[in-house]
N, C-alpha and C positions, 0 to 999 in steps of 0.2 A: 478497625480503622476504615470505616466505610467512606470517609471523605478523602482518603489518600489514594490517588490514582496509581501512583508508583507501587504501593503495596498490593493493590488489587491486581495490577497487571502482572506483578511478579508471582502472585498466587496462581492466577490463571495460566501463566506460562509454565509454571512448575507442573501443574496438573495436566494440562493439555499437551505440552510439547516435550517435557522431560520425562514425566511418568507415563504419559499417554493413557491417563485414567479418565476415560470418557464418562463413566458413571458419576464421578464426583465433579469432573471438570465442566460438563455441559450445563448443569444448573448454575455454576459460577459464571460462565461466559454469558449465559442468558440474562442473568441478573446484571452483569456489567453492561450489556447492551441496553437494557431497560433504564439503568441509572444514567448512562451517557446521554441517551435520548431525553430522559426526564430532566436532566440538567441543562439540556440544549447547549452542551459544551462541545465546540469543535475539537478541542484538544482530547477530550475523553473519547469522542466518537472516532477520531483518527487513530488513536492508540488501540482502541478495541478492534477496529477494522484491520489493523495490522496483525493482531493476534489471529484473526481469521484468514487473512489473505497475504500477509507479509512474505516476501520472497526468502527471508531468512529462516522461515519455519517449514517443516515438513508437515503437510496437511493430509497425507495419504491415509492416516488412521481415523480422520475426522469424518463423521457421517455427512455426506455431501448435501443432502436435502436440508439438514439443520444449518450447516455452514452457509449455504447460499441464501436461505431464508433470513438468517441474522444479518448477513452481508447486505441483502437488499434493504432491510430496515435502516441500516446505518447509511447506506449510499443515498437513499431517498432523503433522509434527514439532512445529510451534509449538503446535498444539492439544494434543498429548501433554504438552508442558511446562506448559501452563496449561489444564487441561481445563474444559469448560463447566460441569460440576457443581461445580467447586471455587470457593473464595472469592477466588482471586487477582485482581489488577487486570487486567481485560480491555481497558481503554481503550488500552493501549499496543500490543498485538499484534493484537487482533481486527479493527480497521479494515483493516489490510493483508491479513489472511486473507480478510476479507469481500470485498475488492476482487477477489481471485483468484476466489472463488466467483461473484461477480457476472459477471465476464468469462467464466467458464466456463459460464454459463447456469443456475447453481443459485441462483436469486433467493431462495428460501425460506431456504437456509442463510446467504446473505449478510445477509438481514434479521435472522435469529436472532442472528447474531454481533454485528451493530451494536447490537441491542437489549440484549444481554448487556454490551457495552462501556458503554452508557449507564447500565445498572443498577450497574455496578461503580464509577461515579463517586461513588456514595453509600454504598458499603460496602467492607470491613467497618467502617471508620470513615470518615466524610465527608472528602473531600479538601479541600485549600485552595481557597477560592473563586476565587482568581485563576487557578489552573491549570484548574479546572473550567470557568471562563468562556472560557478559551483553547481547550479541547478540544471543548466542547459544540457550537458552530456547525458544525464540520466533521462531527461524528458525526451531527447532525440532518440536515445536507444530504445525507450519504450515505444515510441511512435514507429520506429523502423521495425521492431518486432511485431507490433500489432498489424502494420500494413504488409509486412513480408517483403519489403523492398527498401532500398537505400533512401534516406531522407536527409535534407540539408537545411541548415538555418544559418544564414550568413556564410562564413568560411568553414563552419563545422558540419561534418557529415557523419552519419552512422548507418551501418549495414545491419541487417537482422542477425541476431545471434540466438542459437537454440538454448544456450545455458543461462541466459540473462535472468530469467524468471524462476529458475529452479532453486530449491532450497540449498543453502550452503551448509556444510557440516559445521557443527558448533562444538566440536570435541576439543577445542583448544588450538594452539598454533601448530601449523604443519612444520615438520622438520625433516630435512633430507639427511639421511644417514649414509655415510660412505660405507660401502661394502668392503669387508676385508678380502684381500686377494691372496 
């Protein structure tokens, strides 16, 4: 099913993040990157970048050089599709690209991209308030983390958090059990 992004993502996720099988998973993610770029599809590139840099995944077992090289290819292509100097909506793609730059050590570029994403919430025409209120907290939190200081946008402020970008456990729901006394 080469044309089904959901199937391909599920397969890559299983190999890379569940089984941690790099021998089989690396060729799969490499091909997924090539296909996403070949399709020139923002959706495919974003989804693939999430496999490499999404905060919900533990990337500690992933070879860093390979991960960052693939991430760089995707980031460059996404920025080419929606350049910083254009008026396109940056709030969709720029947070993911900023996460790549943050993890690769380019804090200034990560900050710049999140700031552009925040500005794009108000132009070229203001977006729906409900969508803006949904996106704003995560953008502000990312900006605060990247800057290492409190940031505000209107009445909403965010302070840096150390756990914001760490992988969350995916073992199912957490349950608190009462201890027998």
